[in-house]
C-alpha positions in Angstrom: -10.7 -5.2 7.9 -10.4 -3.3 4.6 -8.9 -5.0 1.6 -5.8 -3.7 -0.1 -7.9 -2.3 -3.0 -10.2 -0.5 -0.5 -7.2 1.1 1.3 -5.6 2.2 -2.0 -8.9 3.7 -3.1 -9.3 5.6 0.2 -5.7 6.9 0.0 -6.1 8.0 -3.7 -9.4 9.7 -2.9 -8.0 11.6 0.1 -4.9 12.6 -1.9 -7.1 14.0 -4.7 -9.1 16.1 -2.1 -6.3 17.2 0.3 -3.2 18.8 -1.0 -1.3 18.6 2.3 -2.1 14.9 2.6 -0.9 14.4 -1.0 2.4 16.2 -0.3 3.0 14.0 2.8 2.1 10.9 0.9 4.6 11.7 -1.9 7.3 12.6 0.6 6.9 9.7 3.0 4.3 7.1 1.7 4.8 4.5 4.4 4.5 6.8 7.4 1.5 8.7 5.8 -0.4 5.5 5.0 0.3 4.0 8.5 -0.8 7.2 10.2 -3.9 7.5 8.0 -5.1 3.9 8.4 -3.6 2.8 11.7 -2.2 -0.2 9.8 1.5 -1.3 10.1 3.3 -2.5 6.9 5.7 -5.4 7.4 9.5 -4.6 7.5 10.9 -4.8 4.1 7.6 -4.0 2.4 8.2 -1.0 0.1 5.4 1.4 -0.8 5.8 3.6 -3.9 3.6 6.6 -4.8 3.6 7.9 -8.4 1.9 11.0 -9.6 0.4 11.0 -13.1 0.2 14.1 -15.3 -1.1 15.0 -18.7 2.1 13.7 -20.2 3.2 11.0 -17.6 1.2 7.8 -17.0 1.9 4.7 -15.0 1.0 1.1 -15.5 0.9 -1.1 -12.4 1.7 -4.8 -13.2 0.4 -7.5 -10.9 2.9 -9.3 -8.7 4.6 -12.3 -10.1 3.1 -15.6 -8.8 6.4 -16.7 -7.3 6.3 -16.3 -3.5 8.9 -16.9 -0.9 8.6 -19.7 1.6 7.8 -17.1 4.3 5.1 -15.6 2.1 3.6 -19.0 1.4 3.5 -19.8 5.1 2.0 -16.4 5.9 -0.8 -16.9 3.3 -1.4 -20.6 4.3 -2.2 -19.3 7.8 -5.0 -17.2 6.3 -3.1 -13.9 6.5 -2.9 -11.3 3.9 0.5 -10.5 2.3 0.7 -6.7 2.4 0.3 -6.1 6.2 2.5 -7.1 9.1 1.6 -10.4 10.7 -1.2 -9.8 13.2 -2.5 -6.8 11.2 -4.7 -8.8 8.8 
């Protein structure tokens, strides 16, 4: 199983090399990521794709440490938080 960081790196690399993939990723990130990786994101999990340019940069802040009861239960069972249950 790949980590979240490995999946993100793979997607970013492919988007840098494949213009068609990049366009699909920008237009429909969830469907494109799921089709590329075979993974299923949980319902309610939002995926955002941002393109940087010479005059537009993005800073990604880490998630806040506050988790819902459902997330805590999911993690306590040894599951990851960004994939649907059973996908980790």
